[in-house]
DOGUKOL-522436 format. One record per atom (N, C-alpha, C): atom name; residue number from 1; z, y, x; residue in three letters. Coordinates in Angstrom, 1 decimal, padded with zeros to 4 digits, always signed. Each point is the difference from the previous one (the first is absolute). Layout:
<recs>
<"CA",NUM,<Z,Y,X>,"Ala">
...
</recs>
This chain:
<recs>
<"N",1,<+014.6,+096.8,+032.0>,"Met">
<"CA",1,<-000.7,-000.7,+001.2>,"Met">
<"C",1,<-000.5,+001.0,+001.1>,"Met">
<"N",2,<-000.1,+001.2,-000.2>,"Glu">
<"CA",2,<-000.3,+001.3,+001.0>,"Glu">
<"C",2,<+001.6,+000.0,+000.8>,"Glu">
<"N",3,<+001.0,-000.1,-001.0>,"Glu">
<"CA",3,<+001.1,+000.1,+000.8>,"Glu">
<"C",3,<+000.6,-001.1,+001.2>,"Glu">
<"N",4,<-000.7,-001.0,-000.3>,"Gly">
<"CA",4,<-000.2,-001.1,+000.9>,"Gly">
<"C",4,<-000.5,+000.0,+001.1>,"Gly">
<"N",5,<-001.2,+000.7,+000.0>,"Ala">
<"CA",5,<-001.4,+000.5,+001.0>,"Ala">
<"C",5,<+000.9,+000.9,+000.8>,"Ala">
<"N",6,<+000.6,+001.2,-000.3>,"Gly">
<"CA",6,<+000.9,+000.9,+000.6>,"Gly">
<"C",6,<+000.9,-000.4,+000.9>,"Gly">
<"N",7,<+000.9,-001.1,-000.6>,"Met">
<"CA",7,<+000.9,-000.5,+001.0>,"Met">
<"C",7,<-000.6,-000.9,+000.9>,"Met">
<"N",8,<-001.1,-000.6,-000.1>,"Gln">
<"CA",8,<-000.7,-001.0,+001.0>,"Gln">
<"C",8,<-000.2,+001.3,+001.0>,"Gln">
<"N",9,<-000.7,+000.9,-000.2>,"Glu">
<"CA",9,<-000.6,+001.0,+000.8>,"Glu">
<"C",9,<+000.9,+000.9,+000.4>,"Glu">
<"N",10,<+001.1,+000.1,-000.4>,"His">
<"CA",10,<+001.4,+000.4,+000.8>,"His">
<"C",10,<+000.6,-000.9,+001.0>,"His">
<"N",11,<+000.0,-001.3,-000.1>,"Tyr">
<"CA",11,<+000.2,-000.9,+000.7>,"Tyr">
<"C",11,<-000.8,-000.2,+001.4>,"Tyr">
<"N",12,<-001.5,-000.2,-000.5>,"Arg">
<"CA",12,<-001.1,-000.1,+001.2>,"Arg">
<"C",12,<+000.4,+001.2,+001.0>,"Arg">
<"N",13,<+000.0,+001.6,-000.7>,"Arg">
<"CA",13,<+000.5,+000.9,+000.9>,"Arg">
<"C",13,<+001.0,+000.1,+000.7>,"Arg">
<"N",14,<+001.1,-001.0,-000.4>,"Arg">
<"CA",14,<+001.0,+000.0,+000.6>,"Arg">
<"C",14,<+000.2,-000.8,+001.3>,"Arg">
<"N",15,<-001.1,-001.1,-000.8>,"Ser">
<"CA",15,<-000.1,-001.3,+001.7>,"Ser">
<"C",15,<-000.4,+000.8,+001.1>,"Ser">
<"N",16,<-001.4,+000.7,-000.7>,"Met">
<"CA",16,<-000.8,+000.3,+001.3>,"Met">
<"C",16,<+001.0,+001.5,+000.5>,"Met">
<"N",17,<+000.6,+000.7,-000.2>,"Asp">
<"CA",17,<+000.9,+000.8,+000.6>,"Asp">
<"C",17,<+000.9,-000.6,+001.0>,"Asp">
<"N",18,<+000.7,-001.1,-000.5>,"Gln">
<"CA",18,<+000.9,-000.9,+000.8>,"Gln">
<"C",18,<-000.6,-000.8,+001.0>,"Gln">
<"N",19,<-001.6,-000.6,-000.1>,"Ala">
<"CA",19,<-000.7,-000.2,+001.0>,"Ala">
<"C",19,<-000.2,+001.0,+001.0>,"Ala">
<"N",20,<-000.3,+001.2,-000.3>,"Arg">
<"CA",20,<-000.4,+000.9,+000.8>,"Arg">
<"C",20,<+001.0,+000.1,+001.0>,"Arg">
<"N",21,<+001.1,+000.4,-000.4>,"Gln">
<"CA",21,<+001.5,-000.1,+000.6>,"Gln">
<"C",21,<+000.0,-001.0,+001.0>,"Gln">
<"N",22,<+000.0,-001.1,-000.7>,"His">
<"CA",22,<+000.1,-001.1,+001.2>,"His">
<"C",22,<-000.6,+000.0,+000.9>,"His">
<"N",23,<-001.5,+000.3,+000.0>,"Leu">
<"CA",23,<-000.9,-000.3,+000.8>,"Leu">
<"C",23,<+000.1,+001.5,+001.0>,"Leu">
<"N",24,<+000.6,+000.8,-000.3>,"Ala">
<"CA",24,<+000.3,+001.5,+000.7>,"Ala">
<"C",24,<+001.2,-000.5,+001.0>,"Ala">
<"N",25,<+000.9,-000.8,-000.4>,"Arg">
<"CA",25,<+001.1,-000.4,+000.6>,"Arg">
<"C",25,<-000.4,-001.2,+001.1>,"Arg">
<"N",26,<-000.9,-000.9,-000.4>,"Ala">
<"CA",26,<-000.5,-000.9,+001.3>,"Ala">
<"C",26,<-001.0,+000.7,+000.7>,"Ala">
<"N",27,<-000.6,+000.6,-000.6>,"Glu">
<"CA",27,<-001.0,+000.9,+001.4>,"Glu">
<"C",27,<+001.0,+000.6,+000.8>,"Glu">
<"N",28,<+000.8,+000.5,-000.5>,"Ser">
<"CA",28,<+000.9,+000.8,+001.2>,"Ser">
<"C",28,<+000.8,-000.7,+000.9>,"Ser">
<"N",29,<+000.4,-001.3,-000.6>,"Glu">
<"CA",29,<+000.6,-001.2,+000.7>,"Glu">
<"C",29,<-000.7,-000.3,+000.9>,"Glu">
<"N",30,<-001.2,-000.4,-000.3>,"Val">
<"CA",30,<-001.2,-000.6,+001.0>,"Val">
<"C",30,<-000.1,+001.2,+001.3>,"Val">
<"N",31,<-000.3,+000.7,-000.6>,"Glu">
<"CA",31,<+000.1,+001.4,+001.1>,"Glu">
<"C",31,<+000.8,-000.1,+001.1>,"Glu">
<"N",32,<+001.2,+000.0,-000.2>,"Ala">
<"CA",32,<+001.4,+000.0,+000.6>,"Ala">
<"C",32,<-000.3,-001.4,+000.6>,"Ala">
<"N",33,<+000.0,-000.9,-000.5>,"Ala">
<"CA",33,<-000.3,-001.1,+000.9>,"Ala">
<"C",33,<-000.9,-000.1,+001.0>,"Ala">
<"N",34,<-001.2,+000.6,-000.2>,"Gln">
<"CA",34,<-001.2,+000.0,+000.8>,"Gln">
<"C",34,<+000.4,+000.9,+001.3>,"Gln">
<"N",35,<+001.1,+001.1,-000.1>,"Arg">
<"CA",35,<+000.4,+000.9,+000.9>,"Arg">
<"C",35,<+000.6,-000.8,+001.2>,"Arg">
<"N",36,<+000.5,-001.4,-000.2>,"Phe">
<"CA",36,<+000.8,-000.6,+000.9>,"Phe">
<"C",36,<-000.9,-001.1,+000.6>,"Phe">
<"N",37,<-001.0,-000.1,-000.4>,"Leu">
<"CA",37,<-001.8,-000.6,+000.6>,"Leu">
<"C",37,<-000.4,+000.6,+001.1>,"Leu">
<"N",38,<+000.1,-000.5,+001.3>,"Ala">
<"CA",38,<-000.9,+000.6,+001.4>,"Ala">
<"C",38,<-000.9,-000.8,+000.4>,"Ala">
<"N",39,<-001.2,+000.0,-000.8>,"Pro">
<"CA",39,<-001.1,-000.8,+000.3>,"Pro">
<"C",39,<-000.9,+000.1,+001.4>,"Pro">
<"N",40,<+000.2,+001.1,+001.0>,"Met">
<"CA",40,<-000.2,-000.1,+001.2>,"Met">
<"C",40,<+000.6,-000.9,+000.8>,"Met">
<"N",41,<+001.0,-000.4,-000.2>,"Ser">
<"CA",41,<+001.1,-000.8,+001.1>,"Ser">
<"C",41,<+000.6,-001.4,-000.7>,"Ser">
<"N",42,<-000.8,-000.1,-001.4>,"Ala">
<"CA",42,<+000.6,-001.2,-000.6>,"Ala">
<"C",42,<-000.6,-001.0,+000.4>,"Ala">
<"N",43,<+000.6,-001.1,-000.2>,"Pro">
<"CA",43,<-000.8,-001.5,+000.1>,"Pro">
<"C",43,<-000.8,+000.1,-000.9>,"Pro">
<"N",44,<-000.9,-001.2,-000.2>,"Asp">
<"CA",44,<-001.1,-000.4,-000.9>,"Asp">
<"C",44,<+000.8,-000.1,-001.4>,"Asp">
<"N",45,<+001.0,-000.9,-000.2>,"Glu">
<"CA",45,<+000.5,+000.0,-001.1>,"Glu">
<"C",45,<+000.7,+001.2,-000.6>,"Glu">
<"N",46,<+000.8,+001.0,+000.7>,"Glu">
<"CA",46,<+000.0,+001.5,-000.4>,"Glu">
<"C",46,<-001.0,+000.8,-000.5>,"Glu">
<"N",47,<-001.3,-000.2,+000.6>,"Lys">
<"CA",47,<-001.0,+000.5,-000.3>,"Lys">
<"C",47,<-000.5,-000.5,-001.1>,"Lys">
<"N",48,<+000.2,-001.1,+000.0>,"Ala">
<"CA",48,<-000.7,-000.2,-002.0>,"Ala">
<"C",48,<+001.1,+000.5,-001.0>,"Ala">
<"N",49,<+001.5,+000.0,+000.5>,"Leu">
<"CA",49,<+000.5,+000.5,-000.9>,"Leu">
<"C",49,<-000.2,+001.2,-000.3>,"Leu">
<"N",50,<-000.2,+000.9,+000.7>,"Glu">
<"CA",50,<-000.5,+001.5,-000.1>,"Glu">
<"C",50,<-001.1,+000.3,-000.8>,"Glu">
<"N",51,<-001.3,-001.0,+000.2>,"Arg">
<"CA",51,<-000.7,+000.1,-000.6>,"Arg">
<"C",51,<+000.0,-000.4,-001.6>,"Arg">
<"N",52,<+000.8,-001.1,-000.4>,"Ala">
<"CA",52,<+000.7,-000.4,-001.0>,"Ala">
<"C",52,<+000.5,+001.5,-001.2>,"Ala">
<"N",53,<+000.9,+000.4,+000.9>,"Val">
<"CA",53,<+000.6,+001.3,-000.5>,"Val">
<"C",53,<-001.1,+001.0,-000.2>,"Val">
<"N",54,<-000.7,+000.2,+000.9>,"Ala">
<"CA",54,<-001.1,+001.0,-000.2>,"Ala">
<"C",54,<-000.9,+000.1,-001.4>,"Ala">
<"N",55,<+000.1,-001.4,+000.1>,"Asn">
<"CA",55,<-001.0,-000.7,-001.2>,"Asn">
<"C",55,<+000.6,+000.4,-001.5>,"Asn">
<"N",56,<+001.4,-000.3,+000.2>,"Ala">
<"CA",56,<+000.8,-000.1,-001.0>,"Ala">
<"C",56,<+000.0,+001.9,-000.7>,"Ala">
<"N",57,<+000.3,+000.7,+000.9>,"Arg">
<"CA",57,<-000.1,+001.1,-000.1>,"Arg">
<"C",57,<-001.2,+000.6,-000.6>,"Arg">
<"N",58,<-001.0,-000.5,+000.4>,"Thr">
<"CA",58,<-001.5,+000.5,-000.8>,"Thr">
<"C",58,<+000.1,-000.6,-001.2>,"Thr">
<"N",59,<+000.5,-001.2,-000.4>,"Cys">
<"CA",59,<+000.0,-000.9,-001.2>,"Cys">
<"C",59,<+000.9,+001.1,-000.9>,"Cys">
<"N",60,<+001.1,+000.3,+000.3>,"Leu">
<"CA",60,<+001.0,+000.9,-000.9>,"Leu">
<"C",60,<-000.6,+001.2,+000.0>,"Leu">
<"N",61,<-000.6,+000.5,+000.9>,"Gly">
<"CA",61,<-000.9,+001.6,-000.1>,"Gly">
<"C",61,<-000.8,-000.3,-001.3>,"Gly">
<"N",62,<-000.8,-000.8,+000.0>,"Asp">
<"CA",62,<-000.6,-000.9,-000.7>,"Asp">
<"C",62,<-000.1,+000.2,-001.5>,"Asp">
<"N",63,<+000.9,-000.4,-000.4>,"Ala">
<"CA",63,<+000.9,-000.5,-001.1>,"Ala">
<"C",63,<+000.5,+001.2,-000.7>,"Ala">
<"N",64,<+000.5,+001.1,+001.0>,"Leu">
<"CA",64,<+000.6,+000.7,-000.2>,"Leu">
<"C",64,<-001.0,+001.5,-001.0>,"Leu">
<"N",65,<-001.2,-000.2,+001.0>,"Glu">
<"CA",65,<-000.8,+000.8,-000.3>,"Glu">
<"C",65,<-001.1,-000.2,-001.4>,"Glu">
<"N",66,<+000.1,-001.4,-000.2>,"Thr">
<"CA",66,<-000.2,-000.5,-001.2>,"Thr">
<"C",66,<+000.7,+000.3,-000.9>,"Thr">
<"N",67,<+001.2,+000.1,+000.0>,"Leu">
<"CA",67,<+001.1,+000.4,-001.3>,"Leu">
<"C",67,<-000.4,+001.5,-000.2>,"Leu">
<"N",68,<+000.1,+000.8,+001.2>,"Arg">
<"CA",68,<-000.1,+001.4,+000.0>,"Arg">
<"C",68,<-001.2,+000.4,-000.7>,"Arg">
<"N",69,<-001.1,-000.6,+000.2>,"Ala">
<"CA",69,<-001.5,+000.4,-000.5>,"Ala">
<"C",69,<+000.1,-000.7,-001.6>,"Ala">
<"N",70,<+000.8,-000.9,-000.4>,"Arg">
<"CA",70,<-000.3,-000.2,-001.2>,"Arg">
<"C",70,<+000.5,+001.1,-001.0>,"Arg">
<"N",71,<-000.9,+000.1,-000.9>,"Thr">
<"CA",71,<+000.0,+001.3,-001.2>,"Thr">
<"C",71,<+000.9,-000.8,-001.0>,"Thr">
<"N",72,<+001.3,+000.7,-000.7>,"Trp">
<"CA",72,<+000.5,-000.7,-001.4>,"Trp">
<"C",72,<+000.0,+001.0,-000.7>,"Trp">
</recs>
């Protein structure tokens, strides 16, 4: 039984590491997308998009911070 629990822990850690990597890449991609948006001169639709991208970055950052703070 102990071996099975060890394998489950291994897969859980691996999954969390993969999630962290995906979130970090997503955060980088959203940051890059945000650079293309110019909220000062944009129409309302583009301003809404800029806000959505900024909110996405915040959510991704929160998710990454949660993973980093987790003790294994």
